[in-house]
C-alpha positions as CSV (number, residue, x, y, z in Angstrom):
1,M,0.0,0.0,0.0
2,K,1.5,3.3,-1.0
3,Q,0.7,6.9,-0.1
4,T,2.7,10.0,-0.7
5,C,3.0,11.8,2.6
6,I,4.2,14.7,4.6
7,F,5.8,14.6,8.0
8,L,3.5,16.2,10.5
9,S,3.1,14.5,13.8
10,L,5.4,14.5,16.8
11,F,5.2,10.8,17.2
12,I,4.6,9.0,13.8
13,F,4.2,9.5,10.1
14,Y,0.8,10.7,8.9
15,C,-0.8,11.6,5.6
16,V,-2.6,14.9,6.3
17,P,-3.9,17.6,4.0
18,V,-2.8,20.9,5.5
19,S,-5.0,23.9,5.4
20,A,-3.7,27.3,6.4
21,Q,-7.1,28.5,7.4
22,D,-8.2,25.4,9.4
23,D,-5.3,23.5,10.9
24,P,-6.1,19.8,11.7
25,K,-6.3,19.0,15.4
26,P,-4.5,16.1,17.0
27,V,-6.7,13.2,18.3
28,L,-5.6,10.5,20.7
29,P,-7.3,7.1,21.0
30,S,-10.0,7.0,23.6
31,S,-8.9,3.7,25.1
32,T,-6.2,3.5,27.7
33,F,-2.8,2.2,26.6
34,N,-2.1,-1.2,28.2
35,E,1.7,-1.2,28.8
36,T,1.7,-4.7,30.2
37,E,-0.1,-6.1,27.1
38,A,2.3,-4.3,24.7
39,R,5.3,-5.5,26.6
40,S,4.1,-9.0,26.5
41,M,3.5,-8.9,22.7
42,L,7.1,-7.8,22.2
43,E,8.7,-10.4,24.5
44,P,11.3,-12.6,22.7
45,G,9.9,-15.5,20.6
46,T,11.2,-17.8,17.9
47,S,9.6,-16.3,14.7
48,T,11.0,-14.0,12.1
49,I,9.7,-11.4,9.6
50,N,11.9,-11.0,6.5
51,G,11.1,-8.2,4.2
52,V,12.3,-5.9,1.4
53,V,11.6,-2.3,0.7
54,K,10.7,-1.7,-3.0
55,K,12.2,1.3,-4.8
56,L,12.4,2.6,-8.3
57,K,15.2,0.7,-9.9
58,K,15.7,3.0,-12.9
59,R,16.8,6.0,-10.9
60,P,20.6,5.7,-10.0
61,D,20.2,8.1,-7.1
62,N,17.7,5.8,-5.4
63,T,19.5,4.0,-2.6
64,Y,18.4,2.3,0.6
65,L,20.8,4.2,2.8
66,G,19.2,5.4,6.0
67,I,15.9,3.7,5.5
68,E,14.4,2.3,8.7
69,V,11.4,0.0,9.1
70,T,9.2,0.4,12.2
71,L,7.3,-2.5,13.7
72,F,4.3,-2.0,16.1
73,P,2.4,-4.7,17.9
74,C,-1.3,-4.5,17.0
75,T,-2.7,-3.9,20.5
76,P,-6.3,-2.6,20.9
77,Y,-4.8,0.9,21.5
78,F,-2.8,0.7,18.2
79,N,-5.9,-0.6,16.3
80,E,-7.9,2.3,17.5
81,W,-5.1,4.7,16.4
82,Y,-5.0,3.1,13.0
83,E,-8.7,3.6,12.5
84,L,-8.5,7.2,13.7
85,Q,-5.7,8.0,11.2
86,K,-7.9,6.9,8.3
87,K,-9.9,10.1,9.0
88,N,-6.8,12.2,8.4
89,R,-7.8,12.5,4.8
90,K,-10.7,14.8,5.7
91,G,-8.1,17.3,7.0
92,K,-9.9,18.2,10.2
93,T,-8.0,15.9,12.6
94,F,-4.9,13.7,12.7
95,A,-4.3,10.7,14.9
96,V,-1.4,10.7,17.4
97,M,-0.1,8.1,19.9
98,S,0.8,8.7,23.4
99,P,4.6,8.7,24.0
100,E,4.3,5.5,26.0
101,A,2.5,3.7,23.2
102,Y,4.9,4.9,20.6
103,S,7.8,3.7,22.6
104,Y,6.7,0.1,22.2
105,R,8.1,-0.5,18.7
106,I,11.1,-2.2,17.1
107,L,13.3,-0.6,14.4
108,A,15.2,-2.4,11.7
109,K,17.5,-0.8,9.1
110,A,17.1,-1.8,5.4
111,G,20.2,-3.1,3.7
112,D,21.9,-0.3,1.7
113,K,22.3,-2.5,-1.4
114,D,19.0,-4.5,-1.7
115,G,16.6,-2.9,0.9
116,A,16.3,-6.2,2.8
117,F,15.4,-6.1,6.5
118,S,14.5,-8.6,9.3
119,F,12.7,-8.6,12.6
120,R,13.8,-11.7,14.6
121,N,12.8,-13.3,17.9
122,L,9.1,-12.4,17.6
123,K,6.1,-14.1,19.2
124,P,3.0,-15.1,17.2
125,G,0.6,-12.2,16.7
126,R,-0.4,-9.4,14.4
127,Y,2.1,-6.6,13.6
128,Y,2.1,-3.4,11.6
129,L,5.2,-2.4,9.6
130,Q,5.8,1.0,8.0
131,T,8.7,3.0,6.5
132,M,9.1,6.3,4.7
133,V,10.8,5.9,1.4
134,R,12.4,8.9,-0.2
135,Q,13.3,8.5,-3.8
136,Q,14.1,10.5,-7.0
137,R,11.5,10.5,-9.8
138,M,11.6,11.8,-13.3
139,K,8.8,13.1,-15.6
140,K,9.0,14.1,-19.2
141,M,7.6,17.6,-19.8
142,L,7.0,20.0,-22.7
143,N,8.1,23.6,-22.6
144,Q,7.0,26.1,-25.2
145,V,10.1,27.7,-26.7
146,G,8.6,29.7,-29.6
147,E,6.0,29.9,-32.4
148,S,5.9,29.1,-36.1
149,D,3.9,31.2,-38.5
150,T,2.0,29.6,-41.4
151,Y,0.6,31.8,-44.3
152,T,-1.7,31.0,-47.2
153,F,-1.6,33.2,-50.3
154,N,-3.9,33.6,-53.2
155,V,-2.8,33.8,-56.9
156,M,-2.3,37.6,-56.5
157,G,0.2,37.0,-53.7
158,Q,-2.2,38.3,-51.1
159,T,-2.4,36.7,-47.6
160,I,-5.7,34.9,-47.2
161,S,-5.0,33.1,-43.9
162,H,-2.4,33.2,-41.2
163,Y,-2.0,31.1,-38.1
164,R,0.6,30.4,-35.5
165,E,1.6,27.1,-33.9
166,P,3.6,26.7,-30.7
167,I,7.0,25.1,-30.8
168,Y,7.6,22.7,-27.9
169,E,10.9,21.3,-26.5
170,E,10.9,18.2,-24.3
171,F,12.8,18.3,-21.0
172,K,13.1,16.0,-18.0
173,L,11.8,17.2,-14.6
174,F,13.5,15.5,-11.7
175,Y,11.7,15.7,-8.3
176,E,11.7,13.8,-5.0
177,T,8.9,12.1,-3.2
178,N,8.3,10.7,0.3
179,D,6.2,7.5,0.1
180,L,4.7,5.8,3.1
181,E,4.9,2.1,2.7
182,K,3.0,-0.1,5.2
183,A,1.7,-3.6,5.7
184,F,0.1,-5.8,8.3
185,V,1.8,-9.1,9.1
186,E,0.4,-12.1,10.9
187,I,2.6,-14.7,12.6
188,T,0.4,-17.7,13.4
189,K,2.9,-20.1,15.2
190,D,6.2,-20.3,16.9
191,G,9.2,-20.6,14.7
192,E,7.4,-19.3,11.6
193,I,9.2,-17.2,9.0
194,V,7.0,-14.7,7.2
195,T,8.1,-12.7,4.2
196,V,6.7,-9.2,3.2
197,K,7.3,-6.5,0.7
198,L,6.9,-2.8,1.5
C-alpha cells in the first residue's frame, strides 16, 4: 500500500492535507494504553519477519541508505489509532499516539544494497510495519520555446490566412517524493518465518 505523505506528527508519520485556514487537530485514541499487554507482545519469541523495501530501480540516485522500518504490535490501542488515522484525509484531525504507546516499537534498518530487512525473535501475533521511502523520480515535460507562422496566399500573392503554432521542447523534470509504505503481518505459530514486501 502506497501513499505520498508529509511529516506532520510529533510521534509518527501521517498523511494529512494541510490547510492554512483550518489546521487539523491532534486526536488520541479514547482507550487506555495497556503497557503490560504491549510489553508481552514484544517479548522474545522464535519467529521472524523477513522483508524488502521496494524502490524505483531505474533511478541511479535511489539508494536504501538510512531507510528504517518500524514494527508496532497490534494492540487494541494501536488498532484504534489506525482507525483514527484513516480520518486524516478529511483534513480536520490527525491521529497521534501517546509517547508511552509509541515507545513500544522495534526498528530495523534496510540493507543499503538491496533494501532487505529482518525482525527476529518475535512471538505469534499481528504486527504493523511501516517505512518512509524517499526517492528520486523523473517526468517528461514539454516547454514552449517559440512559435511558427503559417501563411496561405492567393494567386495575387495576397495573404488569405495566417495562423501560429507553438513550438515545444521536451525536457526532463526531476523531483523527490516521500512515500509511506506499510503492511500488516500475521505470525500464526512459533518458529514461523514470514516474508513481506513494502
